[in-house]
LORO-359044 format. One record per residue (C-alpha): residue number from 1; residue in three letters; chain; x negated, y, z. Coordinates in Angstrom, 1 decimal, always signed. Layout:
residues N
[mimi NUM; 'ALA'; 'A'; [X; Y; Z]]
...
//
This chain:
residues 276
[mimi 1; 'MET'; 'A'; [-19.6; -7.7; +3.5]]
[mimi 2; 'GLY'; 'A'; [-20.4; -11.3; +4.7]]
[mimi 3; 'GLY'; 'A'; [-19.5; -13.7; +7.4]]
[mimi 4; 'SER'; 'A'; [-16.4; -15.7; +8.0]]
[mimi 5; 'LEU'; 'A'; [-12.9; -14.9; +9.0]]
[mimi 6; 'ILE'; 'A'; [-11.5; -16.1; +12.2]]
[mimi 7; 'LEU'; 'A'; [-8.8; -18.5; +11.2]]
[mimi 8; 'PRO'; 'A'; [-6.7; -21.3; +13.0]]
[mimi 9; 'GLY'; 'A'; [-8.2; -24.7; +13.1]]
[mimi 10; 'ALA'; 'A'; [-9.5; -26.3; +9.8]]
[mimi 11; 'ALA'; 'A'; [-8.3; -23.5; +7.6]]
[mimi 12; 'GLN'; 'A'; [-11.3; -21.4; +8.8]]
[mimi 13; 'ALA'; 'A'; [-13.9; -22.9; +6.4]]
[mimi 14; 'ARG'; 'A'; [-11.7; -22.2; +3.3]]
[mimi 15; 'TYR'; 'A'; [-12.0; -18.4; +3.4]]
[mimi 16; 'ARG'; 'A'; [-15.0; -16.3; +3.2]]
[mimi 17; 'ALA'; 'A'; [-15.3; -12.5; +3.6]]
[mimi 18; 'ASP'; 'A'; [-17.7; -12.2; +0.6]]
[mimi 19; 'ALA'; 'A'; [-16.1; -14.2; -2.2]]
[mimi 20; 'ARG'; 'A'; [-12.8; -14.4; -3.6]]
[mimi 21; 'PRO'; 'A'; [-11.1; -17.7; -3.1]]
[mimi 22; 'ASN'; 'A'; [-10.2; -20.0; -6.0]]
[mimi 23; 'ILE'; 'A'; [-6.7; -20.4; -5.6]]
[mimi 24; 'ALA'; 'A'; [-3.8; -21.6; -7.8]]
[mimi 25; 'PRO'; 'A'; [-1.0; -18.9; -8.7]]
[mimi 26; 'ARG'; 'A'; [+2.5; -20.1; -7.5]]
[mimi 27; 'ILE'; 'A'; [+4.4; -17.1; -8.4]]
[mimi 28; 'LYS'; 'A'; [+6.0; -17.8; -11.8]]
[mimi 29; 'PRO'; 'A'; [+4.9; -14.9; -14.1]]
[mimi 30; 'GLN'; 'A'; [+7.6; -14.0; -16.7]]
[mimi 31; 'PHE'; 'A'; [+5.7; -11.1; -18.2]]
[mimi 32; 'ALA'; 'A'; [+2.2; -9.7; -18.0]]
[mimi 33; 'GLN'; 'A'; [+3.2; -6.4; -19.9]]
[mimi 34; 'TYR'; 'A'; [+6.1; -4.4; -20.6]]
[mimi 35; 'ARG'; 'A'; [+7.8; -5.4; -24.0]]
[mimi 36; 'SER'; 'A'; [+8.4; -1.6; -24.9]]
[mimi 37; 'MET'; 'A'; [+7.8; +1.8; -23.4]]
[mimi 38; 'ASP'; 'A'; [+11.6; +2.2; -23.3]]
[mimi 39; 'GLU'; 'A'; [+11.7; -1.0; -20.9]]
[mimi 40; 'MET'; 'A'; [+9.0; +0.5; -18.7]]
[mimi 41; 'LEU'; 'A'; [+10.7; +3.7; -18.4]]
[mimi 42; 'LYS'; 'A'; [+14.0; +2.5; -17.8]]
[mimi 43; 'ARG'; 'A'; [+12.7; +0.3; -14.8]]
[mimi 44; 'VAL'; 'A'; [+10.5; +3.4; -13.5]]
[mimi 45; 'ARG'; 'A'; [+13.7; +5.8; -13.5]]
[mimi 46; 'ASP'; 'A'; [+15.7; +3.1; -11.8]]
[mimi 47; 'PHE'; 'A'; [+12.8; +1.8; -9.5]]
[mimi 48; 'ASN'; 'A'; [+14.8; +0.8; -6.7]]
[mimi 49; 'SER'; 'A'; [+17.3; -1.6; -8.6]]
[mimi 50; 'ALA'; 'A'; [+16.6; -5.2; -9.9]]
[mimi 51; 'HIS'; 'A'; [+15.9; -5.8; -13.5]]
[mimi 52; 'PRO'; 'A'; [+16.0; -8.6; -15.8]]
[mimi 53; 'GLY'; 'A'; [+12.5; -10.4; -15.7]]
[mimi 54; 'ASP'; 'A'; [+11.5; -9.0; -12.5]]
[mimi 55; 'ILE'; 'A'; [+9.2; -11.4; -10.6]]
[mimi 56; 'TYR'; 'A'; [+10.4; -12.7; -7.3]]
[mimi 57; 'VAL'; 'A'; [+8.7; -14.7; -4.5]]
[mimi 58; 'GLU'; 'A'; [+9.9; -18.5; -5.2]]
[mimi 59; 'ARG'; 'A'; [+13.1; -19.2; -3.0]]
[mimi 60; 'TRP'; 'A'; [+11.3; -21.9; -0.9]]
[mimi 61; 'ARG'; 'A'; [+8.5; -19.3; +0.0]]
[mimi 62; 'ILE'; 'A'; [+10.9; -16.7; +1.1]]
[mimi 63; 'GLY'; 'A'; [+10.3; -17.7; +4.8]]
[mimi 64; 'LEU'; 'A'; [+6.6; -17.3; +4.4]]
[mimi 65; 'LEU'; 'A'; [+7.1; -13.7; +3.2]]
[mimi 66; 'ARG'; 'A'; [+9.4; -12.9; +6.1]]
[mimi 67; 'ARG'; 'A'; [+6.9; -14.5; +8.7]]
[mimi 68; 'ALA'; 'A'; [+3.9; -12.8; +7.4]]
[mimi 69; 'HIS'; 'A'; [+5.7; -9.4; +7.4]]
[mimi 70; 'HIS'; 'A'; [+6.8; -10.2; +10.9]]
[mimi 71; 'ARG'; 'A'; [+3.3; -10.8; +12.1]]
[mimi 72; 'PHE'; 'A'; [+2.0; -7.5; +10.7]]
[mimi 73; 'ASP'; 'A'; [+5.1; -5.8; +12.4]]
[mimi 74; 'GLN'; 'A'; [+4.3; -7.2; +15.6]]
[mimi 75; 'MET'; 'A'; [+0.4; -6.5; +15.2]]
[mimi 76; 'GLU'; 'A'; [+1.3; -2.8; +14.5]]
[mimi 77; 'ARG'; 'A'; [+3.3; -2.9; +17.9]]
[mimi 78; 'VAL'; 'A'; [+0.0; -4.5; +19.8]]
[mimi 79; 'VAL'; 'A'; [-2.5; -2.1; +18.2]]
[mimi 80; 'GLY'; 'A'; [-0.4; +1.1; +18.0]]
[mimi 81; 'HIS'; 'A'; [+0.8; +3.0; +15.0]]
[mimi 82; 'ALA'; 'A'; [-2.4; +5.2; +14.3]]
[mimi 83; 'ASN'; 'A'; [-5.1; +2.3; +14.7]]
[mimi 84; 'PHE'; 'A'; [-2.9; +0.1; +12.6]]
[mimi 85; 'HIS'; 'A'; [-3.8; +2.4; +9.6]]
[mimi 86; 'LEU'; 'A'; [-7.6; +1.5; +9.8]]
[mimi 87; 'LEU'; 'A'; [-7.2; -2.3; +10.7]]
[mimi 88; 'SER'; 'A'; [-9.2; -4.5; +8.5]]
[mimi 89; 'PHE'; 'A'; [-8.1; -8.0; +7.6]]
[mimi 90; 'ASP'; 'A'; [-10.8; -9.5; +9.8]]
[mimi 91; 'GLU'; 'A'; [-9.7; -7.5; +12.6]]
[mimi 92; 'ALA'; 'A'; [-6.2; -8.3; +12.0]]
[mimi 93; 'LEU'; 'A'; [-7.1; -12.1; +12.3]]
[mimi 94; 'LYS'; 'A'; [-8.5; -11.5; +15.6]]
[mimi 95; 'VAL'; 'A'; [-5.5; -9.6; +17.1]]
[mimi 96; 'ALA'; 'A'; [-3.3; -12.6; +15.6]]
[mimi 97; 'ASN'; 'A'; [-5.4; -15.0; +17.5]]
[mimi 98; 'ARG'; 'A'; [-5.7; -13.1; +20.6]]
[mimi 99; 'TYR'; 'A'; [-2.2; -12.1; +21.2]]
[mimi 100; 'SER'; 'A'; [+0.8; -14.6; +21.4]]
[mimi 101; 'LYS'; 'A'; [+3.3; -11.9; +20.5]]
[mimi 102; 'VAL'; 'A'; [+1.6; -11.7; +16.9]]
[mimi 103; 'GLY'; 'A'; [+0.6; -15.4; +16.6]]
[mimi 104; 'GLN'; 'A'; [-2.0; -16.9; +14.4]]
[mimi 105; 'PHE'; 'A'; [-1.4; -16.9; +10.6]]
[mimi 106; 'THR'; 'A'; [-0.6; -20.5; +9.3]]
[mimi 107; 'ALA'; 'A'; [-2.9; -21.9; +6.5]]
[mimi 108; 'GLU'; 'A'; [+0.3; -21.5; +4.2]]
[mimi 109; 'GLU'; 'A'; [+0.7; -18.0; +5.0]]
[mimi 110; 'MET'; 'A'; [-3.1; -17.3; +4.3]]
[mimi 111; 'ASP'; 'A'; [-2.6; -18.8; +1.0]]
[mimi 112; 'PHE'; 'A'; [+0.3; -16.7; +0.4]]
[mimi 113; 'LEU'; 'A'; [-1.4; -13.4; +1.5]]
[mimi 114; 'GLU'; 'A'; [-4.7; -14.3; -0.6]]
[mimi 115; 'GLU'; 'A'; [-2.3; -14.9; -3.5]]
[mimi 116; 'ILE'; 'A'; [-0.5; -11.6; -3.4]]
[mimi 117; 'PHE'; 'A'; [-3.9; -9.9; -3.0]]
[mimi 118; 'TYR'; 'A'; [-5.9; -11.4; -5.6]]
[mimi 119; 'ARG'; 'A'; [-3.5; -11.9; -8.3]]
[mimi 120; 'SER'; 'A'; [-3.2; -9.4; -11.1]]
[mimi 121; 'ALA'; 'A'; [-0.5; -6.9; -10.2]]
[mimi 122; 'ASP'; 'A'; [+0.3; -6.3; -13.9]]
[mimi 123; 'GLU'; 'A'; [+1.9; -9.8; -14.0]]
[mimi 124; 'TYR'; 'A'; [+4.8; -8.3; -12.2]]
[mimi 125; 'GLY'; 'A'; [+4.8; -5.0; -13.6]]
[mimi 126; 'PHE'; 'A'; [+2.2; -2.9; -11.8]]
[mimi 127; 'MET'; 'A'; [-0.2; -1.5; -14.1]]
[mimi 128; 'GLY'; 'A'; [-2.6; +0.7; -12.1]]
[mimi 129; 'ASP'; 'A'; [-6.3; +0.3; -11.3]]
[mimi 130; 'LYS'; 'A'; [-7.5; -1.6; -8.2]]
[mimi 131; 'PRO'; 'A'; [-10.0; +0.2; -6.0]]
[mimi 132; 'VAL'; 'A'; [-10.2; -2.2; -3.3]]
[mimi 133; 'ARG'; 'A'; [-11.4; -5.5; -4.7]]
[mimi 134; 'ASN'; 'A'; [-11.8; -7.6; -1.6]]
[mimi 135; 'LEU'; 'A'; [-9.4; -8.6; +0.9]]
[mimi 136; 'THR'; 'A'; [-11.7; -8.1; +4.0]]
[mimi 137; 'GLU'; 'A'; [-12.9; -4.7; +2.7]]
[mimi 138; 'ALA'; 'A'; [-12.8; -2.5; +5.9]]
[mimi 139; 'VAL'; 'A'; [-12.2; +1.2; +6.2]]
[mimi 140; 'PRO'; 'A'; [-15.7; +2.7; +7.3]]
[mimi 141; 'ARG'; 'A'; [-14.4; +4.5; +10.6]]
[mimi 142; 'ARG'; 'A'; [-17.3; +7.0; +10.7]]
[mimi 143; 'GLU'; 'A'; [-15.9; +8.3; +7.3]]
[mimi 144; 'VAL'; 'A'; [-12.5; +9.1; +8.4]]
[mimi 145; 'ALA'; 'A'; [-11.1; +11.6; +11.0]]
[mimi 146; 'LYS'; 'A'; [-7.8; +11.8; +12.7]]
[mimi 147; 'VAL'; 'A'; [-5.6; +14.7; +11.8]]
[mimi 148; 'PRO'; 'A'; [-4.0; +15.9; +15.0]]
[mimi 149; 'TYR'; 'A'; [-0.4; +15.6; +15.5]]
[mimi 150; 'THR'; 'A'; [+0.2; +13.4; +12.3]]
[mimi 151; 'GLY'; 'A'; [-0.7; +10.0; +13.3]]
[mimi 152; 'ASN'; 'A'; [-2.8; +9.7; +10.3]]
[mimi 153; 'TYR'; 'A'; [-6.3; +9.8; +9.1]]
[mimi 154; 'LEU'; 'A'; [-8.1; +11.4; +6.3]]
[mimi 155; 'TYR'; 'A'; [-11.5; +10.6; +4.7]]
[mimi 156; 'ARG'; 'A'; [-14.1; +13.2; +5.7]]
[mimi 157; 'GLY'; 'A'; [-15.4; +15.2; +2.8]]
[mimi 158; 'ASP'; 'A'; [-13.3; +15.6; -0.4]]
[mimi 159; 'ALA'; 'A'; [-10.0; +14.4; +1.3]]
[mimi 160; 'MET'; 'A'; [-10.2; +16.5; +4.3]]
[mimi 161; 'ARG'; 'A'; [-11.5; +19.6; +2.4]]
[mimi 162; 'VAL'; 'A'; [-8.6; +19.4; -0.1]]
[mimi 163; 'TYR'; 'A'; [-6.0; +19.0; +2.8]]
[mimi 164; 'ASP'; 'A'; [-7.3; +21.9; +4.8]]
[mimi 165; 'LYS'; 'A'; [-7.4; +24.0; +1.7]]
[mimi 166; 'ILE'; 'A'; [-3.7; +23.1; +1.0]]
[mimi 167; 'ARG'; 'A'; [-2.7; +24.1; +4.7]]
[mimi 168; 'LYS'; 'A'; [-4.2; +27.2; +4.4]]
[mimi 169; 'GLU'; 'A'; [-3.1; +28.2; +1.0]]
[mimi 170; 'VAL'; 'A'; [+0.4; +27.0; +1.1]]
[mimi 171; 'GLY'; 'A'; [+1.1; +27.3; +4.7]]
[mimi 172; 'ARG'; 'A'; [+1.8; +25.6; +8.0]]
[mimi 173; 'LYS'; 'A'; [+5.0; +23.8; +6.8]]
[mimi 174; 'VAL'; 'A'; [+2.7; +21.4; +5.0]]
[mimi 175; 'VAL'; 'A'; [+2.6; +18.1; +6.8]]
[mimi 176; 'LEU'; 'A'; [+0.2; +14.9; +6.4]]
[mimi 177; 'THR'; 'A'; [+2.9; +12.3; +5.8]]
[mimi 178; 'SER'; 'A'; [+0.5; +9.4; +5.0]]
[mimi 179; 'GLY'; 'A'; [-3.4; +9.4; +4.8]]
[mimi 180; 'VAL'; 'A'; [-5.9; +6.2; +5.0]]
[mimi 181; 'ARG'; 'A'; [-4.3; +2.9; +4.5]]
[mimi 182; 'SER'; 'A'; [-6.4; +0.0; +5.2]]
[mimi 183; 'VAL'; 'A'; [-5.6; -3.3; +3.3]]
[mimi 184; 'VAL'; 'A'; [-3.5; -4.5; +6.3]]
[mimi 185; 'LYS'; 'A'; [-1.5; -1.3; +6.5]]
[mimi 186; 'GLN'; 'A'; [-0.8; -1.5; +2.7]]
[mimi 187; 'PHE'; 'A'; [+0.2; -5.1; +3.0]]
[mimi 188; 'HIS'; 'A'; [+2.6; -4.3; +5.8]]
[mimi 189; 'LEU'; 'A'; [+4.4; -1.8; +3.6]]
[mimi 190; 'PHE'; 'A'; [+4.4; -3.8; +0.4]]
[mimi 191; 'LEU'; 'A'; [+5.8; -6.9; +2.3]]
[mimi 192; 'ALA'; 'A'; [+8.5; -4.8; +4.0]]
[mimi 193; 'LYS'; 'A'; [+9.8; -3.5; +0.7]]
[mimi 194; 'ALA'; 'A'; [+9.6; -7.1; -0.8]]
[mimi 195; 'VAL'; 'A'; [+11.5; -8.4; +2.1]]
[mimi 196; 'GLU'; 'A'; [+14.0; -5.8; +1.8]]
[mimi 197; 'SER'; 'A'; [+14.6; -6.7; -1.8]]
[mimi 198; 'ASP'; 'A'; [+14.8; -10.4; -1.4]]
[mimi 199; 'GLY'; 'A'; [+11.6; -11.1; -2.6]]
[mimi 200; 'ASN'; 'A'; [+11.5; -9.1; -5.6]]
[mimi 201; 'LEU'; 'A'; [+7.8; -8.2; -6.0]]
[mimi 202; 'SER'; 'A'; [+8.4; -6.1; -9.3]]
[mimi 203; 'LEU'; 'A'; [+10.8; -3.9; -7.5]]
[mimi 204; 'ALA'; 'A'; [+8.2; -3.5; -4.6]]
[mimi 205; 'SER'; 'A'; [+5.5; -2.4; -6.8]]
[mimi 206; 'ARG'; 'A'; [+7.6; +0.2; -8.5]]
[mimi 207; 'SER'; 'A'; [+7.7; +2.1; -5.1]]
[mimi 208; 'LEU'; 'A'; [+4.6; +0.7; -3.5]]
[mimi 209; 'ALA'; 'A'; [+1.1; -0.1; -4.8]]
[mimi 210; 'PRO'; 'A'; [+0.3; -3.7; -4.0]]
[mimi 211; 'PRO'; 'A'; [-2.4; -4.4; -1.4]]
[mimi 212; 'GLY'; 'A'; [-5.7; -3.5; -2.8]]
[mimi 213; 'TYR'; 'A'; [-4.1; -1.2; -5.5]]
[mimi 214; 'SER'; 'A'; [-3.4; +1.8; -3.2]]
[mimi 215; 'PHE'; 'A'; [-5.6; +4.9; -3.5]]
[mimi 216; 'HIS'; 'A'; [-5.1; +5.7; +0.0]]
[mimi 217; 'GLY'; 'A'; [-7.6; +3.1; +0.8]]
[mimi 218; 'VAL'; 'A'; [-10.3; +5.2; -0.8]]
[mimi 219; 'GLY'; 'A'; [-9.1; +8.7; -0.4]]
[mimi 220; 'ASP'; 'A'; [-5.7; +10.0; -1.8]]
[mimi 221; 'PHE'; 'A'; [-3.0; +11.1; +0.7]]
[mimi 222; 'ASP'; 'A'; [+0.7; +12.1; +0.9]]
[mimi 223; 'VAL'; 'A'; [+1.9; +15.5; +1.9]]
[mimi 224; 'GLY'; 'A'; [+5.4; +16.8; +2.8]]
[mimi 225; 'GLN'; 'A'; [+7.4; +19.7; +4.4]]
[mimi 226; 'ARG'; 'A'; [+8.0; +19.8; +8.3]]
[mimi 227; 'GLY'; 'A'; [+11.7; +19.1; +8.7]]
[mimi 228; 'LEU'; 'A'; [+12.5; +17.2; +5.7]]
[mimi 229; 'GLY'; 'A'; [+11.8; +13.9; +7.3]]
[mimi 230; 'LYS'; 'A'; [+12.6; +10.9; +4.9]]
[mimi 231; 'LEU'; 'A'; [+13.5; +13.3; +2.0]]
[mimi 232; 'ASN'; 'A'; [+9.8; +14.1; +1.8]]
[mimi 233; 'PHE'; 'A'; [+9.4; +10.7; -0.3]]
[mimi 234; 'THR'; 'A'; [+12.4; +11.5; -2.6]]
[mimi 235; 'VAL'; 'A'; [+12.7; +13.7; -5.6]]
[mimi 236; 'HIS'; 'A'; [+14.1; +16.3; -3.1]]
[mimi 237; 'PHE'; 'A'; [+10.8; +17.0; -2.2]]
[mimi 238; 'THR'; 'A'; [+10.4; +18.8; -5.5]]
[mimi 239; 'GLN'; 'A'; [+13.0; +21.3; -4.2]]
[mimi 240; 'SER'; 'A'; [+11.1; +22.3; -1.2]]
[mimi 241; 'GLU'; 'A'; [+9.0; +25.3; -0.6]]
[mimi 242; 'VAL'; 'A'; [+5.9; +23.3; +0.0]]
[mimi 243; 'PHE'; 'A'; [+6.0; +21.4; -3.6]]
[mimi 244; 'GLN'; 'A'; [+6.5; +24.9; -5.0]]
[mimi 245; 'GLY'; 'A'; [+3.3; +26.1; -3.4]]
[mimi 246; 'LEU'; 'A'; [+1.5; +23.1; -4.4]]
[mimi 247; 'ALA'; 'A'; [+2.7; +23.5; -8.1]]
[mimi 248; 'GLU'; 'A'; [+1.8; +27.4; -8.2]]
[mimi 249; 'ARG'; 'A'; [-1.9; +26.6; -6.7]]
[mimi 250; 'GLY'; 'A'; [-2.5; +23.8; -9.0]]
[mimi 251; 'TYR'; 'A'; [-2.5; +21.2; -6.5]]
[mimi 252; 'LEU'; 'A'; [-0.2; +18.8; -8.6]]
[mimi 253; 'LYS'; 'A'; [-2.7; +16.6; -10.4]]
[mimi 254; 'LEU'; 'A'; [-0.7; +13.8; -9.6]]
[mimi 255; 'ARG'; 'A'; [-1.5; +10.1; -9.7]]
[mimi 256; 'TYR'; 'A'; [+2.1; +8.9; -10.4]]
[mimi 257; 'THR'; 'A'; [+3.6; +11.5; -12.7]]
[mimi 258; 'ARG'; 'A'; [+7.1; +11.7; -14.1]]
[mimi 259; 'ASP'; 'A'; [+7.7; +8.8; -16.5]]
[mimi 260; 'ASN'; 'A'; [+4.1; +7.5; -16.0]]
[mimi 261; 'GLN'; 'A'; [+2.9; +4.5; -17.7]]
[mimi 262; 'LEU'; 'A'; [+1.9; +2.6; -14.6]]
[mimi 263; 'GLY'; 'A'; [+5.2; +1.3; -13.8]]
[mimi 264; 'VAL'; 'A'; [+5.5; +3.3; -10.6]]
[mimi 265; 'ARG'; 'A'; [+8.2; +5.8; -9.7]]
[mimi 266; 'PHE'; 'A'; [+7.4; +9.6; -9.7]]
[mimi 267; 'GLU'; 'A'; [+5.5; +10.7; -6.6]]
[mimi 268; 'PRO'; 'A'; [+5.3; +14.4; -6.3]]
[mimi 269; 'TRP'; 'A'; [+4.2; +13.9; -2.9]]
[mimi 270; 'HIS'; 'A'; [+1.2; +11.9; -3.8]]
[mimi 271; 'ILE'; 'A'; [-2.2; +14.2; -3.8]]
[mimi 272; 'LYS'; 'A'; [-4.8; +12.6; -6.2]]
[mimi 273; 'VAL'; 'A'; [-8.4; +13.3; -4.6]]
[mimi 274; 'VAL'; 'A'; [-10.3; +10.2; -6.2]]
[mimi 275; 'SER'; 'A'; [-10.9; +10.4; -10.0]]
[mimi 276; 'ALA'; 'A'; [-9.7; +7.1; -11.4]]
//
């Protein structure tokens, strides 16, 4: 993908859609790998708590974190929840420039977002692969379809076939809780968790793949059971009728298994479609 991003003022020339910027990391790393498997398992099992050695956004940049998250928050309100799932970074910048409710990203915010995206996430504990390598990579609109009554999209082909088969075999209680996520959507989710945890990027990455690392961007999706609400994203889901149906029919080739070695919490609701 070529071309320049639309950025405020003089910052525009510093960012290109076809090349990774040369940025100096400013999130001080304390570890690049877990020191032991026991340490990893302890953190993954207690994923929503802070642990010694967790990586935080520097205190003087907490304001940047909050402002960037707020812009994405406002952006979702402007474009709508469903459309926001597919919004590319280029498109997000255009929306920010066009709508005063969102407001232009400052050069400092752009530096911060690019650092989050291009920094190797294993420095703060996420050990998974990165299927989306470019900040400006877009979801091909012709390759996705909206799933009725869910507010979510799935990739046509394998993802849609797997979902339709699950619905047919497991039953109508199955609901798609999260489908395709663009880089922008993943940024919004990840930054929200980082804000909630007072800038703790390690804690955020135990619950949510950092931007670029989510396989929702290339085909995976989440399912739940109608009526469970937020419990679909907890271990309570394993007690549901839908989970039992998935297990019995062999759909639980999970990306984030219990006590996995990727530094991520157990996600029994995440359906692995893409091989990696």
